[in-house]
C-alpha positions in Angstrom: 57.5 43.0 169.6 60.5 41.9 171.8 62.8 44.2 173.6 65.5 43.6 171.0 63.0 44.3 168.1 62.0 47.6 169.8 65.6 48.6 170.1 66.3 47.8 166.5 63.3 49.6 165.3 64.1 52.8 167.3 67.8 53.1 166.5 68.8 54.5 163.1 72.2 55.6 162.1 73.5 57.4 165.2 70.1 57.9 166.6 68.6 59.2 163.4 71.0 62.2 163.0 73.5 62.4 160.2 77.1 61.5 161.0 79.5 64.4 161.5 82.8 63.6 160.0 85.8 64.2 162.1 83.9 64.2 165.4 85.5 62.8 168.5 83.1 59.8 168.4 84.6 58.8 165.0 88.1 59.1 166.4 87.1 56.8 169.2 85.2 54.5 166.7 82.5 53.8 169.3 80.5 50.7 168.6 77.0 50.1 169.8 75.8 46.5 170.7 72.5 45.4 172.2 72.1 42.1 174.1 68.7 40.6 174.9 67.8 39.1 178.2 69.4 35.8 177.1 72.7 37.5 176.3 72.3 37.2 172.6 73.2 40.0 170.2 70.1 41.8 169.2 71.7 44.8 167.4 75.1 45.2 165.8 76.3 48.7 164.6 78.6 49.2 161.6 81.3 50.3 164.1 81.0 47.0 165.9 81.9 45.3 162.6 85.0 47.5 162.4 85.9 46.9 166.0 85.4 43.1 166.2 85.6 42.0 162.5 82.2 40.2 162.4 79.4 41.3 160.0 75.9 41.9 161.2 74.7 38.5 159.8 77.6 36.8 161.7 76.7 38.5 165.0 73.0 38.8 165.3 71.3 36.1 167.3 74.5 34.6 168.6 75.6 34.5 172.2 77.9 37.4 172.9 80.0 35.3 175.3 80.6 32.6 172.8 81.2 34.9 169.9 83.3 37.6 171.5 85.0 35.8 174.5 87.9 33.4 174.4 87.3 30.1 176.3 90.1 31.0 178.8 88.4 34.3 179.7 84.8 32.9 179.7 84.5 32.6 183.5 85.8 36.1 184.0 83.5 37.7 181.5 80.4 35.6 182.7 80.8 37.0 186.2 81.2 40.5 184.7 78.1 40.1 182.6 76.0 39.0 185.6 77.0 42.1 187.6 76.3 44.4 184.6 72.8 42.9 184.2 72.0 43.6 187.9 72.9 47.3 187.6 71.3 50.3 185.9 74.6 51.2 184.3 78.2 50.0 184.5 81.6 50.6 182.9 84.8 48.6 182.7 87.3 46.7 180.6 87.0 43.2 179.3 89.1 41.0 177.0 87.3 40.5 173.7 88.2 38.0 170.9 88.5 39.5 167.4 87.4 37.5 164.4 91.1 37.1 163.4 91.6 35.2 166.7 93.5 37.9 168.6 92.4 39.1 172.0 92.0 42.9 172.6 91.0 44.9 175.7 87.7 46.7 175.2 86.4 49.6 177.2 82.6 49.6 177.6 79.8 51.6 179.1 76.5 49.7 179.5 72.9 50.8 180.2 70.0 48.5 181.1 67.0 49.1 179.0 63.3 48.0 179.6 61.2 47.0 176.7 57.5 47.6 176.0 56.6 44.1 177.4 58.6 44.5 180.6 61.7 42.6 179.4 65.2 43.9 179.8 68.2 44.2 177.5 71.6 45.8 177.6 72.9 48.6 175.4 76.7 48.6 175.4 78.9 51.4 173.9 82.3 49.9 173.3 85.7 51.1 172.0 89.2 49.8 172.0 90.9 50.3 175.4 94.2 51.4 173.8 92.5 54.0 171.6 90.6 55.5 174.5 93.7 55.7 176.6 95.6 57.4 173.8 92.8 60.0 173.5 92.7 60.5 177.2 96.5 61.0 177.4 96.3 63.5 174.5 93.4 65.4 176.1 95.2 65.4 179.5 98.4 66.6 177.9 96.6 69.4 176.0 94.7 70.5 179.1 98.0 70.7 181.1 99.9 72.5 178.4 97.1 75.0 178.0 96.5 75.6 181.7 100.2 75.7 182.8 101.8 77.2 179.8 103.4 80.7 180.3 102.3 81.4 176.7 98.9 83.1 176.3 96.6 80.7 174.4 93.0 81.2 173.2 90.5 79.6 170.9 88.0 81.8 169.1 85.1 80.9 166.9 84.5 82.1 163.4 82.9 85.3 164.7 86.1 86.0 166.7 84.4 85.3 170.0 86.4 83.7 172.7 85.7 80.1 173.5 88.7 79.0 175.6 91.3 81.2 177.3 94.2 79.8 179.4 95.3 81.3 182.7 98.4 83.0 181.1 96.2 85.0 178.8 93.9 85.9 181.7 96.9 87.5 183.4 98.2 89.2 180.3 94.9 90.8 179.3 94.0 91.5 182.9 90.5 90.0 182.3 89.1 86.8 183.9 88.4 83.8 181.6 84.7 84.1 182.3 84.7 87.6 181.0 86.4 86.5 177.8 84.1 83.6 176.9 81.4 84.7 174.5 82.8 88.2 173.9 84.6 89.4 170.8 88.2 90.5 170.6 87.0 94.1 170.3 85.0 93.9 173.5 87.8 92.4 175.5 90.9 94.2 174.2 89.7 97.7 174.8 93.2 98.9 175.6 94.5 98.2 172.1 93.9 99.4 168.6 92.0 96.3 167.5 91.5 97.1 163.8 94.9 95.6 162.6 94.4 92.6 165.0 90.9 91.8 163.6 92.1 92.3 160.1 94.9 89.8 160.5 92.6 87.3 162.2 90.0 87.5 159.5 92.7 87.1 156.8 93.8 83.9 158.5 90.2 82.6 158.7 89.7 83.4 155.0 93.0 82.1 153.6 94.1 79.5 156.1 97.6 80.9 156.0 98.8 81.4 159.5 100.3 84.6 160.8 103.5 83.8 162.7 105.5 85.8 165.2 103.9 89.1 164.5 105.5 91.6 167.0 103.3 94.0 168.9 104.7 96.5 171.4 102.2 97.8 173.9 101.6 98.1 177.7 99.0 95.7 179.2 96.5 96.1 182.0 98.7 93.7 184.1 101.7 96.0 183.7 100.4 99.4 182.5 103.5 101.4 183.2 105.8 99.5 180.9 105.8 98.6 177.2 105.9 94.9 176.5 106.8 93.2 173.3 104.6 90.3 172.2 105.1 87.7 169.5 101.6 86.9 168.3 100.6 84.0 166.0 97.2 83.1 164.5 96.2 79.6 163.2 93.0 78.5 161.5 91.4 75.4 163.0 89.6 72.9 160.8 88.1 69.5 161.2 89.0 66.4 159.2 86.6 67.5 156.4 88.1 70.9 156.2 85.3 72.8 157.9 86.5 76.0 159.6 86.0 75.7 163.3 87.6 78.9 164.4 91.0 80.4 165.3 93.8 79.6 167.7 95.9 82.4 169.1 99.3 82.2 170.9 100.9 85.2 172.6 104.5 85.1 173.8 106.2 87.8 175.9 109.5 88.6 174.1 110.2 91.8 175.9 113.7 90.8 177.0 114.7 89.5 173.6 113.2 92.5 171.9 115.1 94.8 174.2 118.3 92.9 173.6 117.8 93.1 169.9 117.0 96.8 170.1 120.1 97.4 172.2 122.2 95.4 169.7 120.8 97.6 166.9 121.5 100.7 168.9 125.1 99.5 169.6 125.7 98.9 165.9 124.3 102.3 165.0 126.6 103.8 167.7 129.6 102.1 166.3 128.6 103.2 162.8 128.4 106.8 164.1 131.8 106.5 165.8 133.3 105.1 162.6 131.7 108.0 160.7 133.1 110.4 163.2 136.6 109.1 162.7 136.3 110.0 159.1 134.5 113.4 159.5 136.2 114.8 162.6 139.8 116.0 162.3 140.1 116.3 158.5 142.4 119.3 159.0 144.8 120.6 161.7 142.7 123.7 162.1 141.2 124.1 165.5 138.0 125.9 164.5 137.4 123.5 161.7 137.8 120.5 164.0 135.4 122.0 166.5 132.8 122.7 163.8 133.1 119.1 162.5 132.3 117.8 166.0 129.3 120.1 166.4 127.9 119.1 163.0 128.5 115.5 163.7 126.2 115.7 166.8 123.2 117.2 165.0 120.5 116.0 164.3 121.3 112.3 165.1 122.3 113.0 168.7 121.1 116.4 169.6 119.1 119.4 168.3 121.7 121.9 169.5 125.5 121.4 170.0 128.2 123.7 171.2 131.9 123.2 171.5 133.9 125.3 174.0 137.6 125.0 175.0 139.4 126.3 178.0 141.0 129.6 177.1 144.1 128.7 179.0 144.6 125.7 176.6 144.6 128.1 173.7 147.2 130.2 175.4 149.4 127.2 175.9 148.9 126.9 179.7 148.2 123.6 181.5 144.5 122.8 181.5 144.4 121.9 185.2 145.7 125.3 186.1 142.6 126.8 184.5 140.2 124.7 186.6 139.5 126.2 189.9 136.7 126.9 192.4 136.3 130.3 190.9 134.9 129.0 187.7 136.3 128.5 184.2 137.1 130.8 181.3 135.8 129.2 178.1 136.2 130.2 174.5 133.4 129.2 172.1 134.6 127.5 169.0 131.5 126.2 167.2 127.7 126.0 167.5 125.5 123.8 165.3 121.7 123.3 165.2 119.6 120.6 163.6 117.1 123.3 162.3 116.8 127.1 162.4 116.2 128.0 166.0 116.6 131.1 168.3 118.4 128.8 170.7 121.6 129.2 168.7 121.5 132.9 169.7 121.6 131.9 173.4 124.9 130.2 172.9 128.2 132.0 172.9 129.4 133.1 169.5 132.4 131.5 168.0 135.5 133.2 169.3 133.7 134.7 172.3 135.3 134.3 175.7 133.0 133.9 178.8 133.6 133.1 182.4 131.2 130.5 184.0 130.9 130.4 187.7 131.3 127.3 189.9 127.5 126.8 190.0 127.2 126.4 186.2 126.8 122.9 184.8 129.5 123.4 182.2 131.9 124.3 184.9 131.1 121.3 187.0 131.6 119.1 183.9 135.0 120.6 183.1 136.2 120.5 186.8 135.0 117.0 187.5 136.1 115.6 184.1 132.9 113.5 184.0 129.7 113.7 181.9 126.8 115.7 183.4 123.3 114.5 182.3 120.1 116.3 183.1 117.4 114.2 181.4 114.5 116.6 182.2 115.4 120.3 182.3 113.4 122.8 184.3 113.8 126.5 184.6 116.3 126.2 187.5 118.5 124.0 185.4 118.3 126.4 182.4 119.6 129.2 184.6 122.6 127.0 185.3 123.1 126.1 181.6 122.7 129.5 179.9 125.1 132.3 179.9 122.6 134.7 181.5 118.9 135.0 182.3 118.0 136.3 178.9 119.7 133.3 177.3 117.8 131.0 179.7 114.5 132.6 178.6 115.4 132.0 174.9 116.3 128.3 175.6 113.0 127.8 177.4 111.0 129.3 174.5 112.9 127.1 172.1 111.7 124.1 174.0 115.0 122.8 175.4 114.0 119.9 177.7 117.1 117.7 178.0 120.8 118.6 178.5 124.1 116.7 178.3 127.6 118.1 178.9 130.6 115.9 178.1 134.2 116.8 178.8 136.7 116.7 175.9 139.6 114.8 177.6 142.9 113.6 176.3 145.6 111.9 178.3 143.6 112.7 181.5 143.5 116.5 180.7 140.3 118.3 180.1 140.6 120.6 177.0 137.0 121.8 176.9 133.3 120.7 176.9 130.8 119.5 174.4 127.3 120.9 175.2 124.2 119.1 173.8 120.5 119.9 174.1 117.3 118.5 172.8 114.2 120.5 172.0 112.1 119.1 169.1 113.4 115.6 169.7 111.0 114.5 172.5 113.1 111.7 173.9 115.4 112.8 176.8 119.1 111.9 176.8 119.9 108.5 178.3 122.8 106.4 179.1 123.4 105.2 175.6 123.5 108.9 174.4 126.1 109.6 177.1 128.3 106.7 175.8 128.1 108.0 172.3 128.7 111.6 173.2 131.7 110.6 175.4 133.2 108.6 172.5 132.7 111.5 170.0 134.1 114.0 172.5 137.2 111.8 173.1 137.9 111.4 169.4 137.5 115.2 168.9 139.7 115.9 171.9 142.5 114.0 170.3 142.1 116.0 167.1 141.9 119.2 169.0 145.0 118.3 170.9 146.8 117.6 167.6 145.5 121.0 166.3 146.8 122.8 169.4 150.1 121.1 169.1 150.3 122.0 165.4 149.4 125.6 166.2 152.0 125.8 168.9 154.7 124.2 166.6 153.7 126.5 163.7 153.9 129.6 165.9 157.2 128.5 167.3 158.7 127.7 163.9 157.3 130.8 162.3 158.4 133.0 165.1 161.9 131.6 164.9 162.0 132.1 161.1 160.6 135.6 161.1 163.0 136.6 163.9 165.8 135.6 161.5 164.5 137.7 158.6 164.9 141.5 158.3 161.8 143.3 159.5 161.7 145.5 156.4 164.1 146.0 153.5 166.6 148.8 154.2 166.6 151.9 152.0 169.4 151.4 149.4 170.9 153.9 146.9 169.7 153.1 143.4 167.2 150.5 144.4 163.6 150.2 145.6 163.0 147.0 147.3 159.8 145.0 148.5 159.9 141.7 150.3 157.4 139.1 151.5 157.5 135.9 153.5 154.5 133.4 153.9 154.6 130.3 156.0 153.4 127.0 154.7 150.0 125.6 155.5 151.3 123.0 158.0 153.6 123.5 161.0 156.0 120.8 159.9 156.6 122.6 156.6 157.6 126.0 158.0 161.2 127.0 158.2 163.6 126.9 155.3 163.1 130.0 153.0 164.8 133.3 153.5 165.7 136.6 151.9 168.1 139.3 152.8 169.3 142.7 151.7 172.9 143.6 152.7 174.7 147.0 152.4 178.1 146.7 150.6 181.0 149.1 150.3 180.7 151.7 147.5 176.9 151.9 147.6 176.5 148.5 146.3 173.7 146.1 147.6 173.7 142.3 148.0 170.3 140.7 147.3 169.9 137.2 148.7 167.2 134.6 148.3 167.5 131.0 149.6 165.7 127.8 150.5 167.0 125.2 153.0 165.8 121.8 151.9 163.6 120.2 154.5 161.2 121.9 156.9 160.4 122.6 160.5 162.5 124.2 163.3 165.7 122.5 162.2 165.4 124.0 158.7 164.7 127.4 160.2 167.8 127.1 162.4 169.9 126.1 159.5 168.5 129.0 157.5 169.5 131.4 160.4 173.1 130.1 160.3 173.3 130.5 156.5 171.9 134.0 156.6 174.5 135.0 159.3 177.3 133.4 157.3 176.1 135.1 154.1 176.0 138.6 155.7 179.5 138.0 157.1 180.8 137.0 153.7 179.0 139.9 152.0 181.0 142.5 154.0 184.2 141.1 152.3 182.8 142.4 149.0 183.5 139.1 147.2 182.3 138.1 143.8 178.9 136.3 144.1 180.4 133.0 142.9 183.1 133.2 145.6 180.5 133.9 148.3 178.6 130.8 147.2 181.7 128.8 147.2 182.4 129.7 150.8 178.7 129.0 151.7 179.0 125.6 150.1 181.8 124.6 152.5 179.9 126.0 155.5 176.7 124.2 154.5 178.5 120.9 154.2 179.1 121.0 158.0 175.5 121.8 159.0 174.0 118.4 159.7 173.9 117.2 156.2 171.6 120.0 155.1 171.3 121.3 151.6 170.1 124.7 150.4 169.5 126.5 147.1 170.5 130.2 146.9 170.9 133.1 144.6 173.4 135.8 145.5 173.2 139.0 143.5 175.3 142.3 143.8 173.8 145.5 142.4 176.1 148.3 141.5 174.0 151.4 141.0 177.0 153.4 139.6 177.5 151.0 136.7 173.8 150.0 136.4 174.6 146.4 136.5 174.0 143.3 138.6 176.3 140.3 139.0 174.5 137.1 140.0 175.4 133.5 140.9 173.0 130.6 141.5 173.4 127.5 143.6 170.7 125.2 142.2 168.0 127.8 142.6 165.1 128.7 140.3 166.1 131.5 137.8 165.2 135.1 138.6 162.9 137.1 136.4 164.2 140.3 134.7 161.4 142.7 133.8 162.2 145.6 131.3 159.2 147.9 131.3 160.5 150.0 128.4 160.5 146.9 126.2 157.4 145.3 127.8 159.2 142.0 128.4 159.8 139.7 131.3 162.3 136.9 131.0 163.9 134.2 133.1 167.6 134.9 133.5 169.7 132.1 132.0 172.2 131.6 134.8 174.6 128.7 135.3 172.5 126.6 137.6 175.2 125.3 139.9 174.7 122.7 142.6 172.8 123.3 145.8 174.9 124.4 148.8 176.2 121.5 150.8 176.9 119.2 147.8 180.6 120.3 147.7 183.2 120.1 144.9 181.0 121.9 142.3 182.3 125.3 141.0 180.0 128.3 140.8 180.0 131.0 138.1 178.8 134.6 138.1 176.8 136.3 135.4 176.6 140.1 134.8 173.3 141.6 133.8 172.6 145.3 132.9 170.0 146.8 135.2 168.8 150.1 134.0 166.5 152.5 135.9 163.0 151.1 135.9 164.1 147.5 135.4 162.9 145.0 137.9 164.5 141.9 139.3 162.3 139.3 141.0 163.8 136.7 143.2 161.6 133.9 144.7 161.6 130.5 146.2 159.9 127.4 144.8 156.9 127.7 147.1 155.6 130.5 144.8 155.5 128.4 141.6 155.6 124.7 142.4 152.3 122.9 142.9 151.4 119.2 142.7 148.8 119.4 140.0 150.4 121.7 137.4 153.7 121.6 135.5 156.5 123.9 136.6 156.9 125.4 133.1 153.2 126.4 133.1 153.6 128.1 136.4 156.7 130.0 135.4 154.9 131.2 132.3 152.1 132.5 134.5 154.7 134.3 136.7 156.2 135.9 133.6 152.8 137.0 132.3 151.9 138.6 135.7 155.2 140.5 135.8 154.9 141.6 132.1 151.7 143.4 132.7 151.0 146.9 134.0 153.6 147.9 136.6 152.0 148.7 140.0 154.1 149.7 143.0 156.4 147.0 144.2 154.4 146.3 147.3 151.3 145.8 145.2 153.3 143.6 142.8 154.3 141.3 145.7 150.6 141.0 146.8 149.6 140.4 143.2 152.0 137.5 142.8 151.1 135.9 146.1 147.3 136.2 145.5 147.5 134.8 142.0 150.0 132.0 142.6 149.8 131.1 146.2 147.3 128.6 147.5 146.1 129.1 151.1 146.8 125.5 152.0 150.2 125.4 150.2 152.6 122.8 151.6 155.7 125.0 151.3 156.7 128.4 152.6 157.7 131.1 150.2 160.1 134.1 150.1 159.8 136.8 147.6 162.1 139.8 146.9 161.5 142.3 144.1 164.0 145.1 143.4 163.6 148.0 141.0 166.5 150.0 139.7 166.2 153.8 139.8 168.4 156.8 139.1 171.0 157.6 141.7 173.5 160.5 142.3 177.1 159.8 141.3 178.5 161.9 144.2 
């Protein structure tokens, strides 16, 4: 048997082993060719047919140089063949002629073989040079990408054992590559909860559906003191025939992006809270209500405990900066709120309580400096500087207070008070973002508190002015028992226009006056004072009520275009009668207990004072002992959600009932008809006729 025959007999399909589809050899399409000692083709593999185009019958027994080499390359290839025969093994590139006439560069690797009879032949493994270069480039690129990539990359087998790990993943896991290879994920990633990771990997191996960009937040051995955010992806690897080879893993550090996204979410939540605060804080002009709204707004989203304190000097109308000194501050507690029932609320000052805090206290330092004061981690020394006294500090410690934040409530550069916040159950300490939110909430509340203080001052001013213009108590009059009431409106700007008066006239007669200056505020109160003075002056002339109103009409026309409604009544006890005249005012109520009736007096309405040119008329009404006359302003009966006629009917029903003392009757009417938040003030005057001596 010749050498060639020996080779042919010994070589089956790929050395006698079944072909593995998708293997790298198939990608390279490696052809095997055997040349005998004369250079003739002794064996021709199926891949050689694909590579050169010649069938086995066309190739076997023919000279390789004549079949596979173009004439112009014959000398080059002949010399190459001679060198190859002289070596045990050689590799290189030669130009080969394809059956279609084209010339292609082929990459070869040859081995010299010795047959049984001592002869020699050459076994050449050949592939197309261009294909081999492409594969080499791809492998080189893959190797560089894997080794130099900042992304952690790994290949695992179907049992989730590491096969390949790149340097980036070595650094991330803090484990050398040699300690990865051959070990399972559970054995390497001991610092993680591996169960969800293994579950996701096996799901990918089973279904073939990749898991993309799964976010994991955890510290790593390479940076144990800091949480990192990782984007992890898993891909199933398969060969060309679909056989599962294993799993590819990529791990990208997205800590900065995750932090930015988290901060953006926090910023949106902060803006949402601020927007919510704009709607929930300052719903009224009541100082205590506004402070309570601020405290409730802070729990539980920002703090477990919140307290709102204002400088007592601010409530007294003094300048805030005058209250801030080195001796400490005097604070009045307005509101306390807690996220849950806790004894810590007992350590805070009660609403309305006034306490002085020394210069060493944190709340004092916050108020004096006008800047937030943050204590992220509170110790017992800090609690002593936060609490009112040592007992309160002990209560706060037992409640678990561990973080504290004080924020000044500032408006137009003036500190009005301090917002105190504490955390106990919430384990996260206050941070810079919490300071920003608290400052914004305190600033918005400060504006509302400033408005409430201004309102309170204006209200007190207007009410003081108005009450100073009204009689302190009705005088004792012959033949009459009198009771009066005045109630201010629920808003400072609506205080001021209503009044009543009782004037002594000659002959034992009494003038009863009720009036309402249109408009509100201090200007209305001032106009009311002028009209009351003018009315008392005219009353001393003992004029008919219609004549008094006529003179008042001329006077009102000169009072800054103001208008007023008024009823002027003169009671004559000796004749048991009352003469009345109305200037656009609501009708009085006449109550006759002996008949069990209460009626609205049908008086000529007349025009309001200040209109001018409209005559007034007087009406005479009998007023027997026991009869009552009720004069009132529209604030008693006019409301926005009920018809005036209905309200007047209610007034008549109340007066027609059992007859309590006049003072009790005034309280009854105000309690039944007056709303606490009414938007108009009210004046009420009730007179009861009684027997009098004729001497």
